[in-house]
N, C-alpha and C positions, 0 to 999 in steps of 0.2 A: 855423338852420343844421343842427342835428342834434337827436336826442332826448336826454332827460336821462340815459339809461343810459350808463355809462362805456364799455361795449363798443362802442357806436356812435360816441361822441364822439372817442375816441382816434385812429382812423384819419383822421377829418376834421381834427382838430387837427394831426396830423403832416403831412397834405397841405398845409394852409394855411402851416405853418412852412417846409416844403420849398420850396414855390413862392415864398415871400417871400425865402428865401435865394438862390434861383435868379435872381430879379429883381434882388437887390442886386448880384450878380456879373455883371449885364448878359447873362444867358443868355436865349436864345429858347426853350429847352426848357421843357416843363411836365410835371408829374406829375399823373396823374389817378387817382382811385379810384372804385370802384363797389361796390354793396351786395350783389352776388351772392356766395354763399359759394364756389361752384365755377364753373368755366367751363361754360357751358351750350351745348349743341349740339342741333340738331334731327335730325341723322343718327343712326339707330339703330345702325349698325355701329360708329360711334365710341364710343357709350355702351357697347355690349357689349364692345368691346376694353378700355376703361377698367375695366369691371366685372371682367372675367376677369384682368386684370393685378393688380388689388387683391386678388382672391380668391386668386390664386397666391401673392402675397407673404404674405398672412395664413397660408396653409397651410404655407409653408416656415418661417415664424416659429414657428408652433404646433408643428411637428415638431422644432424645435431646443430648445424650452423644457424638456420633461421630462428629457432627459439632463443639462441644466445643473443642475437641482435634485437629480438623483440623485448626480451627482459632488460637489456641494456637501455633501450629507448624508454621503457616504462620507468626505470629508475631515474633517468634524466627528467622525465615529466614530473615525477613525484617531488624532486628537489628543486624543480623550476629552474633548471640550468639552461 
């Protein structure tokens, strides 16, 4: 069913349990899992859009971290900790 590594077995176990509960409640829906880490696409423009979105998010996050540490150290200096 799955390899012996827990990182691979847990999603399969959750899938089996979820589908079992769905069948118990007479549902026709099913939950499916797959082993790809990310959604894969063959179109390069979609890949570039995803890449630039991730890069912009990381740059915005990186720009906000140094002021946070500076303010934190100034507050420590004020209370003489």
